[in-house]
C-alpha positions as CSV (number, residue, x, y, z in Angstrom):
1,M,0.2,-0.2,0.1
2,P,1.4,3.4,-0.9
3,A,3.1,5.2,2.0
4,T,0.6,8.5,0.8
5,N,-2.4,6.8,2.7
6,T,-3.0,9.0,5.7
7,I,-4.8,8.5,9.0
8,I,-5.7,11.5,10.8
9,I,-6.1,10.9,14.7
10,T,-7.6,13.5,16.6
11,G,-6.6,14.3,20.2
12,G,-3.1,12.4,19.0
13,A,-1.2,13.9,21.8
14,G,-3.5,12.5,24.8
15,Y,-3.8,9.0,27.0
16,I,-5.2,6.8,24.5
17,G,-4.7,8.4,21.3
18,S,-0.8,8.7,21.5
19,H,-0.1,5.1,22.5
20,T,-2.7,4.3,19.4
21,I,-0.3,6.7,17.3
22,I,2.8,4.0,18.5
23,E,0.6,0.8,17.9
24,F,0.4,2.2,13.9
25,L,3.6,3.1,13.2
26,S,4.9,-0.3,13.6
27,V,1.8,-0.8,10.1
28,E,4.0,0.1,6.8
29,G,2.0,2.0,4.5
30,Y,0.8,4.8,6.5
31,E,1.3,8.3,7.5
32,I,0.0,9.1,10.8
33,V,-1.2,12.5,11.4
34,S,-2.4,14.2,15.0
35,I,-4.3,16.7,15.4
36,D,-4.6,18.0,19.3
37,N,-5.6,21.4,20.9
38,F,-3.3,20.3,23.7
39,S,-6.7,21.1,26.0
40,N,-5.8,18.3,28.3
41,S,-1.9,17.1,26.9
42,T,1.1,18.9,25.9
43,E,3.7,19.0,23.2
44,N,6.2,17.0,24.4
45,T,4.0,13.8,24.3
46,Y,5.2,13.8,20.5
47,K,8.8,13.7,21.7
48,R,7.9,10.7,24.0
49,I,6.4,8.8,20.7
50,Q,9.7,9.8,18.7
51,E,11.8,8.8,21.7
52,I,9.7,5.1,21.6
53,T,9.1,4.8,18.2
54,G,12.2,6.6,16.4
55,K,9.9,8.3,14.1
56,Q,8.5,11.6,13.9
57,I,4.9,12.1,12.9
58,K,3.1,15.0,11.2
59,Q,1.0,17.1,14.0
60,H,-1.2,19.9,13.8
61,Q,-2.3,22.2,17.2
62,L,-6.1,23.4,16.4
63,D,-9.4,23.1,18.2
64,I,-11.3,20.8,16.0
65,C,-14.6,22.9,16.9
66,N,-12.9,25.4,14.5
67,L,-14.8,24.0,11.1
68,D,-13.1,26.1,8.8
69,L,-9.5,25.7,10.2
70,L,-10.0,21.9,10.4
71,R,-11.1,22.1,6.8
72,Q,-7.9,23.7,5.7
73,T,-5.9,21.4,7.4
74,L,-7.4,17.8,6.3
75,K,-7.5,18.9,2.8
76,Q,-3.4,19.5,3.2
77,Y,-3.7,15.3,3.4
78,P,-4.7,14.5,-0.2
79,N,-5.7,10.8,0.8
80,I,-7.1,10.0,3.9
81,S,-8.0,6.4,4.6
82,G,-9.6,7.3,7.4
83,V,-10.2,9.1,11.2
84,I,-9.9,8.0,14.6
85,H,-11.8,10.4,16.8
86,F,-10.5,10.7,20.4
87,A,-10.4,14.4,20.8
88,A,-13.3,14.9,23.6
89,Y,-13.5,16.2,27.0
90,K,-13.9,12.8,29.3
91,S,-14.1,14.0,33.0
92,V,-16.9,12.5,35.0
93,P,-17.4,15.3,37.8
94,E,-16.3,18.1,35.4
95,S,-18.8,17.3,32.9
96,V,-21.7,17.1,35.8
97,A,-20.7,20.4,36.9
98,Q,-20.5,21.8,33.4
99,P,-22.9,20.2,31.1
100,L,-23.1,22.7,28.3
101,L,-19.2,22.9,28.1
102,Y,-19.1,19.1,27.5
103,Y,-22.2,19.2,25.1
104,H,-20.7,21.8,23.0
105,N,-17.3,20.4,22.6
106,N,-17.8,16.9,22.1
107,I,-21.0,17.2,19.7
108,T,-19.6,20.0,18.2
109,S,-16.2,18.0,17.4
110,L,-17.4,15.0,16.1
111,T,-20.1,16.5,13.7
112,N,-17.2,19.1,12.1
113,M,-15.3,15.7,11.6
114,L,-18.2,14.1,9.9
115,Q,-18.8,16.9,7.8
116,L,-15.3,17.1,6.3
117,C,-15.8,13.2,6.0
118,Q,-18.7,14.2,3.7
119,E,-16.6,16.9,1.9
120,L,-13.2,15.1,1.6
121,K,-14.9,11.7,0.6
122,I,-13.0,10.2,3.7
123,P,-14.1,6.3,3.6
124,N,-13.3,4.9,7.1
125,F,-14.2,6.1,11.0
126,I,-13.5,5.1,14.4
127,F,-15.2,6.5,17.0
128,S,-14.1,6.5,20.7
129,S,-17.1,5.5,22.6
130,S,-17.0,4.5,26.4
131,C,-19.0,1.9,28.5
132,S,-20.4,4.8,30.4
133,V,-23.1,4.6,27.5
134,Y,-24.8,1.8,29.4
135,G,-25.4,3.0,32.2
136,N,-26.8,1.0,35.6
137,V,-27.3,-2.3,34.1
138,D,-29.3,-5.2,35.5
139,H,-27.0,-7.7,34.0
140,L,-23.7,-8.4,33.7
141,P,-21.0,-8.7,31.6
142,V,-22.6,-6.1,29.2
143,T,-22.6,-7.4,25.5
144,E,-22.9,-4.8,22.2
145,S,-26.3,-5.5,22.6
146,T,-27.3,-4.5,26.2
147,P,-29.6,-1.5,25.9
148,F,-28.4,1.8,26.8
149,G,-29.7,2.8,30.3
150,H,-29.8,6.4,31.7
151,A,-26.6,8.3,31.3
152,E,-25.1,9.0,34.6
153,S,-23.3,11.8,33.6
154,P,-23.2,14.5,30.4
155,Y,-20.2,13.1,29.9
156,A,-21.8,9.3,29.1
157,H,-24.7,11.4,27.2
158,T,-22.4,12.7,24.6
159,K,-21.1,9.5,24.4
160,Q,-24.5,8.2,23.8
161,I,-25.5,11.2,21.2
162,G,-22.1,10.8,19.7
163,E,-22.9,6.8,19.2
164,D,-26.3,7.7,17.3
165,I,-25.1,10.7,15.6
166,V,-21.8,8.9,14.0
167,R,-24.8,5.3,13.2
168,N,-27.1,7.8,11.5
169,F,-24.4,9.7,9.3
170,T,-22.8,6.1,8.3
171,K,-26.3,4.9,6.8
172,S,-26.8,8.0,5.0
173,Q,-23.5,8.2,3.0
174,D,-22.5,5.7,0.5
175,G,-18.8,4.5,0.8
176,F,-18.6,5.0,4.4
177,Q,-18.4,2.9,7.1
178,S,-17.6,3.4,10.9
179,V,-16.7,0.8,14.2
180,L,-17.7,2.5,17.5
181,L,-15.3,1.6,20.3
182,R,-16.9,1.1,23.9
183,Y,-14.0,1.3,26.2
184,F,-14.1,0.4,29.5
185,N,-11.1,1.7,31.9
186,P,-8.1,2.4,30.0
187,V,-5.0,2.2,32.8
188,G,-1.1,1.7,32.6
189,G,1.8,3.2,30.7
190,H,4.1,1.9,27.8
191,E,6.1,-1.0,28.7
192,T,9.0,1.5,28.3
193,G,7.9,3.7,31.0
194,L,8.2,6.8,28.8
195,N,4.9,7.2,28.3
196,G,1.5,6.9,30.0
197,E,-1.3,9.0,31.4
198,L,-0.6,12.8,32.1
199,P,-3.5,14.5,33.9
200,R,-3.2,18.5,33.0
201,N,-5.0,18.9,36.5
202,R,-6.0,17.3,39.4
203,P,-6.8,13.4,38.2
204,N,-10.2,11.9,37.8
205,N,-9.4,8.6,37.0
206,L,-8.6,6.1,39.8
207,V,-4.8,5.0,38.9
208,P,-3.0,8.2,38.0
209,F,-4.6,9.1,41.6
210,I,-3.2,5.6,43.2
211,T,0.5,6.4,41.4
212,Q,0.4,10.4,42.4
213,T,-0.9,9.3,46.1
214,A,2.0,6.9,45.9
215,A,4.3,9.6,44.8
216,G,3.5,12.0,48.0
217,I,1.9,14.3,45.2
218,F,-1.3,13.9,47.3
219,P,-1.4,13.0,51.4
220,K,-4.2,10.7,50.6
221,L,-6.4,8.8,47.8
222,T,-10.1,8.9,48.6
223,V,-12.2,6.0,47.3
224,F,-15.7,7.4,46.6
225,G,-18.1,5.0,48.3
226,G,-17.9,2.0,50.3
227,D,-21.4,1.1,51.1
228,Y,-22.2,-0.3,47.2
229,D,-23.9,-3.4,46.6
230,T,-20.6,-5.3,45.4
231,R,-18.3,-7.8,47.4
232,D,-16.1,-5.2,49.4
233,G,-18.9,-1.8,48.9
234,S,-16.6,-0.5,46.4
235,C,-17.2,0.2,42.8
236,I,-16.7,-2.7,40.4
237,R,-14.7,-1.7,37.1
238,D,-13.2,-3.2,34.0
239,Y,-9.7,-2.1,34.0
240,I,-7.9,-2.5,30.7
241,H,-4.2,-1.7,29.8
242,V,-4.1,1.2,27.6
243,S,-2.0,-0.4,24.9
244,D,-4.4,-3.0,24.6
245,I,-6.8,-0.9,23.6
246,A,-4.3,0.8,21.1
247,E,-3.8,-2.1,19.7
248,A,-7.8,-2.6,19.3
249,H,-8.1,0.8,17.0
250,V,-5.2,-0.5,14.9
251,K,-7.0,-3.8,14.2
252,A,-10.4,-1.7,14.1
253,M,-8.9,0.4,11.4
254,M,-7.7,-2.4,9.4
255,Y,-10.6,-4.1,9.4
256,L,-12.5,-1.3,7.7
257,I,-10.0,-0.7,4.9
258,H,-9.7,-4.4,4.4
259,G,-13.3,-4.6,3.9
260,K,-14.0,-7.5,6.8
261,N,-16.9,-5.3,8.7
262,K,-20.1,-7.1,7.9
263,S,-22.5,-3.8,8.5
264,K,-21.7,-0.4,8.0
265,T,-21.6,0.6,11.8
266,T,-19.9,-1.8,14.1
267,V,-19.7,-1.9,18.0
268,F,-17.1,-3.3,19.5
269,N,-16.9,-3.6,23.9
270,L,-12.8,-3.2,24.9
271,G,-12.3,-4.7,28.6
272,T,-10.7,-7.8,29.9
273,G,-14.3,-9.0,30.8
274,N,-13.1,-9.0,34.5
275,G,-14.7,-6.9,37.1
276,V,-12.3,-5.5,39.9
277,T,-13.5,-2.9,42.6
278,V,-11.7,-0.2,43.1
279,L,-10.2,-1.9,46.4
280,E,-8.9,-4.8,44.8
281,A,-7.0,-2.5,42.2
282,I,-5.6,-0.7,45.1
283,H,-4.6,-4.0,46.8
284,S,-2.9,-5.3,43.1
285,F,-1.1,-1.4,43.1
286,E,0.2,-1.7,46.9
287,K,1.6,-5.3,45.7
288,V,3.6,-4.8,43.1
289,S,4.4,-1.1,44.2
290,G,5.8,-3.0,47.7
291,L,4.1,0.5,49.1
292,K,1.2,0.8,51.3
293,L,-1.4,3.3,50.2
294,N,-2.8,6.0,52.5
295,Y,-6.5,6.2,51.2
296,E,-10.1,6.5,52.9
297,I,-13.2,5.6,52.1
298,G,-15.2,8.7,51.2
299,P,-18.8,9.5,50.2
300,R,-20.3,8.1,46.6
301,R,-19.4,10.5,43.7
302,E,-22.4,11.9,41.8
303,G,-22.1,10.3,38.4
304,D,-20.5,7.0,39.1
305,V,-22.1,4.1,37.7
306,I,-22.1,1.1,40.2
307,A,-20.8,-2.1,38.2
308,I,-19.9,-2.5,34.7
309,Y,-18.2,-4.9,33.1
310,A,-17.3,-6.6,29.5
311,N,-18.2,-9.6,27.7
312,N,-15.7,-8.9,24.8
313,N,-15.8,-12.4,22.7
314,L,-17.1,-9.9,19.2
315,A,-13.8,-8.0,19.4
316,T,-11.8,-11.3,20.2
317,A,-13.7,-12.9,17.2
318,E,-13.8,-10.1,15.0
319,L,-10.9,-8.6,15.4
320,N,-8.6,-11.4,16.5
321,W,-7.5,-8.9,19.6
322,K,-7.4,-10.3,22.8
323,P,-6.0,-8.3,26.4
324,K,-2.5,-9.4,26.5
325,H,-2.1,-7.6,30.3
326,N,-3.4,-8.5,33.7
327,L,-4.3,-6.0,36.4
328,D,-0.8,-6.4,38.2
329,S,0.7,-5.8,34.7
330,M,-1.7,-2.7,34.4
331,M,-0.6,-1.2,37.9
332,L,3.2,-1.8,37.3
333,S,3.2,0.0,34.2
334,A,1.5,2.8,35.6
335,W,4.1,2.8,38.8
336,K,6.7,2.9,36.1
337,W,5.0,5.8,34.5
338,Q,5.2,7.6,37.5
339,Q,8.4,7.1,38.6
340,H,9.3,8.3,35.3
341,L,7.8,11.2,35.6
342,A,9.4,12.1,38.8
343,K,13.0,11.8,37.6
344,E,12.2,13.8,34.3
345,P,9.2,15.7,34.9
346,L,10.3,19.2,32.3
347,Q,10.5,16.6,29.2
348,C,7.1,15.4,30.3
């Protein structure tokens, strides 16, 4: 395949986006172009990608809510094979506090990207969705056909809306196909320890809060809720290594490009299939790091789902994808990344 085939990755400087770029750079015949406005990332991400892969990528700093600027940028690349759309705000508590910010950013950026797929005849699209679309469910594990429940946060609602937008747009367009990837809880860092989750502000996800507490950045970790109807009272999540998630994106894009999809829009759950409580995740970190974490049980957090984990059989069968990392491996890689941050904070 000629090297002029381009893959656009929005939010490419972000956590999952950067790991997906690293995975995609091992695929011959594709040029990777990242678009990011660094609202929750930094330009130094690209230096880390180059250090890991030995390759530089083209990148543009812009807000994809700006349709005209996005159009000018994409027109520089005449043969775009596909778009992987990560760019979105993703904090559950922030979305509860500022819902309009989330509806504007997450929906406008998506519709702008799809409009340009139509204008520029870009045929393949992968949408970064979330297990939060399921809400609180009656039966676990969830499959791709599990009905959506009530969205527990505006963030989750934007993902529900986004999926409908992609599905309806795909149905209306000849020569256009899409994959919706519902992530469960991505954690960990690259095996080299040179890339990982880097929230610019106070983290909202569990694992960076664990590692930053262990590193002394925060004096204490709060577990939000200890009275849920679960085996130890804390929420249950399906934690999955970020590199496993990244690999699934590459496989999903190849699935579309090589015409292996059986419908115009295909949905896949990306999880390990194992439910892990928050306290079990903390104990796993303590085991692999050899550290005792200072944590306390606090009140429940608005917007949190009680328990969610995946049935990933469809992704395993259709994409030939299977997660490689267990919980201890995830926690160890996250701690390795945190230790790297402590040594070289200015490079990260």
